C-alpha positions in Angstrom: 123.3 102.4 67.9 121.1 99.7 69.5 117.7 100.8 70.7 117.4 101.6 74.4 114.0 102.5 75.8 112.7 102.9 79.4 109.6 102.9 81.5 109.9 105.3 84.3 106.9 105.3 86.7 106.5 107.1 90.0 105.5 104.7 92.9 102.5 106.7 94.1 99.9 104.0 94.8 98.8 102.0 91.8 99.7 101.1 88.2 97.3 102.9 85.8 96.2 101.2 82.7 97.8 104.1 80.7 101.1 103.4 82.4 100.8 99.7 81.7 100.2 100.6 78.0 103.2 102.9 78.0 105.4 100.1 79.4 104.0 97.7 76.9 104.7 100.0 73.9 108.3 100.5 75.1 108.8 96.8 75.6 107.3 96.0 72.2 109.6 98.4 70.5 112.6 97.0 72.3 111.7 93.5 71.3 110.9 94.5 67.7 114.3 96.2 67.3 116.4 93.8 69.3 117.1 96.6 71.8 117.0 97.0 75.6 114.0 97.7 77.8 114.9 99.4 81.1 112.8 99.9 84.2 113.5 103.0 86.3 111.5 103.9 89.4 111.3 107.7 89.7 111.1 107.9 93.5 112.8 111.1 94.4 109.6 112.4 96.1 110.0 110.5 99.3 106.8 111.8 100.9 104.6 110.2 98.2 106.5 107.0 97.6 106.3 103.6 99.3 107.7 100.1 98.9 104.2 98.8 98.7 103.6 101.1 95.7 106.8 99.9 94.1 105.6 96.3 94.5 102.3 97.1 92.8 104.3 98.3 89.7 106.6 95.3 89.7 103.8 92.8 90.2 101.8 94.4 87.4 104.6 94.3 84.9 105.6 90.8 85.8 101.9 89.7 85.5 101.8 91.2 82.0 105.1 89.4 81.1 107.0 92.7 80.5 110.5 91.7 81.6 113.2 94.3 81.7 116.8 93.8 80.5 119.2 95.5 82.9 119.5 97.1 86.3 121.1 96.3 89.7 121.4 92.6 90.5 119.0 91.6 93.2 120.0 89.4 96.2 118.4 86.7 98.3 118.0 86.6 102.1 121.8 85.9 102.5 122.8 88.9 100.4 124.0 86.7 97.5 123.2 87.9 94.0 120.4 85.9 92.4 121.3 86.9 88.8 118.1 88.7 88.0 117.7 92.4 87.7 115.9 94.9 89.9 114.8 98.2 88.6 116.9 101.4 88.8 115.8 103.7 91.6 116.4 107.4 91.3 116.6 107.7 95.1 119.8 105.7 94.9 121.4 108.0 92.3 121.7 111.3 94.3 125.5 111.6 93.8 125.1 111.5 90.0 122.5 114.3 90.1 124.7 116.5 92.3 127.6 116.1 89.9 125.4 117.0 86.9 124.1 120.1 88.7 127.6 121.3 89.3 128.4 120.7 85.7 125.6 123.1 84.7 126.8 125.6 87.2 130.3 125.5 85.9 128.9 126.2 82.4 126.9 129.2 83.7 123.7 127.4 82.8 122.4 126.9 86.4 122.5 129.3 89.4 121.4 129.6 93.0 118.2 131.3 93.6 116.6 131.6 97.1 118.1 128.3 98.2 117.1 126.5 95.1 119.0 125.9 91.8 117.4 127.2 88.6 118.3 126.3 85.0 118.9 129.1 82.6 116.3 128.3 80.0 116.9 129.3 76.3 114.7 132.2 75.1 114.4 130.8 71.6 111.5 128.6 70.3 112.3 124.9 70.6 111.3 122.5 67.8 110.1 119.1 69.2 110.4 116.4 66.5 108.0 113.6 67.4 107.4 110.3 65.6 103.7 110.2 66.5 102.6 113.8 67.0 104.8 115.3 64.2 106.9 118.5 64.6 105.8 120.8 67.4 107.3 124.2 68.0 107.2 125.3 71.6 107.4 129.1 72.1 107.7 130.9 75.4 104.4 132.0 77.0 103.9 135.6 78.0 104.8 134.8 81.6 107.8 132.8 80.5 109.0 135.8 78.4 109.6 137.6 81.7 111.4 134.7 83.4 111.6 131.4 81.5 114.2 129.8 84.0 112.9 126.9 86.0 113.9 125.1 89.2 116.0 121.9 88.8 116.8 121.5 92.6 114.4 122.6 95.3 115.4 124.5 98.3 115.3 121.3 100.4 118.0 119.8 98.1 115.7 117.5 96.2 116.2 117.5 92.4 113.0 117.9 90.4 111.4 115.6 87.8 112.5 117.5 84.7 116.2 117.4 85.8 116.5 113.8 87.0 114.5 112.5 84.1 116.9 114.0 81.6 120.0 113.1 83.5 118.9 109.4 83.7 118.0 109.3 80.0 121.4 110.7 79.2 123.3 108.4 81.5 121.4 105.3 80.4 121.9 106.2 76.8 118.1 106.1 76.0 117.6 106.4 72.3 113.8 106.6 72.2 111.4 108.2 74.8 108.0 106.6 74.3 105.5 108.1 76.8 102.1 109.6 77.1 101.1 112.7 75.2 100.5 114.5 78.5 104.3 114.8 78.8 104.6 116.7 75.5 104.3 120.0 77.4 107.5 119.1 79.4 109.6 118.1 76.4 110.9 121.6 75.4 112.5 121.8 78.9 114.0 118.4 78.5 115.4 119.2 75.1 117.0 122.3 76.5 118.6 120.4 79.3 120.0 117.7 76.9 121.6 120.4 74.8 122.9 122.1 77.9 124.8 118.9 78.6 126.2 119.0 75.0 124.2 116.0 73.6 121.2 115.7 71.2 118.0 114.5 72.8 116.6 111.1 72.1 113.8 110.5 69.6 110.4 111.3 71.1 107.2 109.4 70.5 104.3 110.8 72.5 101.5 108.3 72.4 97.8 109.2 72.6 96.0 109.2 76.0 93.5 106.5 77.0 90.0 107.9 77.6 86.8 106.4 78.9 84.3 105.1 76.4 82.4 108.4 76.6 85.5 110.4 75.7 86.2 111.7 79.2 89.6 111.5 80.8 90.2 108.3 82.6 90.9 108.9 86.3 92.1 106.3 88.9 88.6 105.9 90.1 87.1 104.9 86.8 86.3 101.3 86.0 89.3 99.5 84.6 91.8 102.2 85.4 93.9 100.1 87.8 95.9 97.1 86.6 95.1 95.5 90.0 91.5 95.1 88.7 92.6 92.6 86.1 94.9 90.7 88.4 92.3 90.3 91.1 89.3 89.6 88.9 90.7 86.8 86.9 91.6 88.2 83.5 94.2 86.5 81.4 97.5 88.4 81.0 97.7 87.5 77.3 94.3 88.9 76.7 95.0 92.2 78.6 98.3 92.6 76.7 96.5 92.0 73.4 93.9 94.6 74.2 96.4 97.1 75.4 98.2 96.7 72.0 95.1 97.9 70.3 94.8 101.1 72.3 96.6 103.5 70.0 98.1 101.0 67.6 96.5 99.0 64.9 97.9 96.3 62.5 96.7 96.2 58.9 93.5 94.4 58.3 91.8 95.6 61.5 92.7 92.3 63.2 92.1 92.1 66.9 93.2 88.8 68.4 96.9 88.4 67.8 99.6 86.4 69.5 102.3 88.5 71.1 105.0 87.1 68.9 103.2 88.5 65.8 102.6 91.9 67.5 106.3 92.1 68.2 107.1 91.4 64.6 104.7 94.1 63.3 105.0 96.8 66.0 106.7 100.1 65.0 106.4 103.7 66.2 105.1 105.2 63.0 102.0 102.9 63.2 100.9 104.5 66.5 97.6 106.3 65.9 97.4 110.0 66.5 94.0 110.2 68.1 93.2 109.3 71.7 92.2 105.7 72.4 88.9 104.9 74.1 88.8 102.1 76.7 86.0 99.7 76.1 85.6 97.2 78.9 83.0 95.2 77.0 85.5 94.7 74.2 88.3 93.6 76.6 85.9 91.1 78.2 85.0 89.7 74.8 88.6 89.4 73.9 89.4 87.8 77.3 86.6 85.3 76.6 88.2 84.4 73.3 91.5 83.6 75.1 89.7 81.8 77.9 88.2 79.3 75.5 91.8 78.2 74.5 93.0 77.7 78.1 93.9 74.1 78.9 91.8 72.2 81.5 94.5 72.2 84.2 95.0 76.0 84.0 91.3 76.6 83.8 90.8 74.5 87.0 93.6 76.2 88.8 92.5 79.7 87.9 88.9 78.8 88.7 89.8 77.5 92.1 91.6 80.8 92.8 88.5 82.8 91.7 86.2 80.7 94.1 88.6 81.1 97.0 88.9 84.9 96.4 85.1 85.0 96.7 85.3 83.3 100.1 83.7 80.0 99.0 84.6 77.1 101.3 86.3 74.7 98.7 88.0 72.8 101.6 84.6 71.2 102.3 84.5 69.5 98.9 86.5 66.8 97.3 89.0 67.6 94.5 86.9 65.4 92.2 83.8 67.4 93.0 85.5 70.8 92.4 87.0 69.5 89.2 83.7 68.3 87.9 82.0 71.6 88.8 84.6 73.7 87.1 84.5 71.5 84.0 80.8 72.5 83.5 81.9 76.2 83.3 84.6 75.9 80.6 83.8 77.8 77.5 81.0 79.8 79.2 82.9 82.7 80.8 84.5 85.9 79.6 86.7 86.3 82.7 87.2 84.3 85.9 85.7 87.0 88.0 82.3 85.9 86.7 82.8 82.4 88.1 81.5 82.9 91.7 78.2 84.3 90.5 78.0 81.8 87.6 78.7 78.6 89.6 79.1 79.5 93.2 75.9 77.5 93.9 78.0 74.3 93.8 79.7 75.3 97.0 76.9 76.7 99.2 74.5 74.9 101.5 71.6 77.0 100.2 71.1 79.3 97.2 69.6 82.7 97.3 66.5 82.9 95.1 65.1 86.2 93.9 61.5 86.4 95.2 60.2 87.9 91.9 61.8 85.0 89.9 60.3 82.5 92.4 56.9 84.0 91.9 57.2 83.8 88.2 58.6 80.3 87.9 56.7 78.7 90.8 53.1 79.4 89.9 50.5 77.1 91.5 50.4 75.0 88.3 54.2 74.9 88.1 54.5 73.8 91.8 52.4 70.8 91.0 54.6 69.9 88.1 57.8 70.4 90.0 56.5 68.2 92.8 56.0 65.4 90.4 59.5 65.9 89.0 60.9 66.0 92.5 59.4 62.6 93.3 60.7 61.2 90.0 64.2 62.4 90.8 64.0 61.0 94.2 63.2 57.6 92.7 66.0 57.7 90.2 68.7 55.2 91.1 71.2 56.3 88.5 71.6 60.0 89.2 73.5 60.8 86.0 73.1 63.6 83.5 71.8 61.3 80.8 69.3 59.5 83.1 68.1 62.9 84.6 67.4 64.3 81.2 65.4 61.2 80.3 63.5 61.4 83.6 62.6 65.1 83.2 61.4 64.6 79.6 59.4 61.6 80.7 57.6 63.6 83.4 57.0 66.4 80.8 55.5 63.9 78.4 53.2 62.6 81.2 52.1 66.1 82.0 51.5 66.9 78.3 54.0 69.8 78.3 57.4 70.6 76.8 60.6 70.3 78.8 61.0 74.1 79.3 58.3 74.6 82.0 60.2 72.0 84.1 63.8 73.1 83.2 63.5 76.8 84.3 62.0 76.2 87.8 64.5 73.4 88.4 67.4 75.5 87.4 66.2 78.4 89.6 65.7 76.1 92.6 69.1 74.4 92.3 71.2 77.4 91.3 69.3 80.6 92.2 69.7 81.8 88.7 68.0 81.5 85.3 71.2 80.9 83.5 74.3 78.8 84.1 76.0 75.5 83.3 74.2 72.6 81.6 71.2 71.7 83.8 71.5 67.9 83.7 75.3 68.0 84.3 75.0 70.4 87.3 72.2 68.2 88.8 74.5 65.2 88.5 77.4 67.0 90.2 75.2 68.4 93.0 73.9 64.9 93.7 70.5 63.6 94.6 70.4 64.8 98.2 71.3 68.4 97.4 68.9 68.5 94.4 66.0 67.2 96.4 66.7 69.6 99.3 66.8 72.6 97.0 63.7 71.6 95.2 61.9 71.2 98.5 63.2 74.5 99.8 62.1 76.4 96.6 58.6 74.9 96.9 58.5 75.7 100.6 59.5 79.3 99.9 56.8 79.5 97.2 54.1 78.2 99.5 53.8 74.7 98.0 51.9 72.4 100.3 52.1 69.2 98.4 
């Protein structure tokens, strides 16, 4: 039988990094085996669900490149089918659930209780074979020994998660259920339901949880928990996918940077690690930087412009050539595009903010005199190019009997507001003589320089 796997999120507000990793592992296994990856939105809880939350899930999966293989055909504004698949929605499958409830009632395996419907749970221990966790035997707790039966339809008529989850897996012919280890405690109920319908359950693979770097459980408020973070802060999808692959799965040789085609060829369920994964933002940012160095110039410029605009910088005031030149000085220097406004936002502001402590350190009385001479030399430079500016600065340093450093650091601070950034001489050329002179004058004024 061909492999059929699914990702079945609830639309309750955001796509957690753990959910994205679960979707990825399902997608990888489907692609590795030549099977099908199905997306199913578990939205039977109308009070908690919203279309906005659904869109967050869909946007996140599309951004990661996790395409699903079947579902209802979507339409355009005229109602014509576009030929691409939407996800399945449990809220649209109510008739199916009612039919399956009646089937259990007819078998004597479900019954009415105080307006709800309960499933007649087996009293025997249930063995859960799991590809990752190993065999787990689930015995009834002391409380369950008294009454192990559980609700499958609430008194308001809404079917519960355990029931619809199993019915959909059965109807969709899911062969492998790959999900977080936190669902392992539910699995005995699911196996009992499958067998009540007269079918054997799918193969289970409960994957380890994702924890914070300190070993604590990752909540939605923790740094990096939401996929929206990476979409908004300028990470590359390929880098995020690569990093997610390494959270609970490892290829031989401890390799880290791997193209997705190679991951697909290697990925298999028995390779999933048993211990919980720890999310390391620094490692993700390092890996993203490795991918960022390989991005082509046009993509780098396009993503860079988006990062500047998200930060509210007025790019419309500058020529395309100026923006392009500014971005070109940043290529190869960033770990993610979200760094860009702080790294190079000075190109697009009238004035830069200079830390008073840094100003005091770099603009000592002696340094002010030196910078004044450099300022005058720059003002007299006809060819305001990186090469000529470097020659000019070094010539002033030689006249003063000092190395270039005591001129470089204050100049960078005055023109960018930072002690680090793009190549000094190239950024000076791009800013142009007028801006450079204005910024040097302002820095000396702020530091109390009187000429």
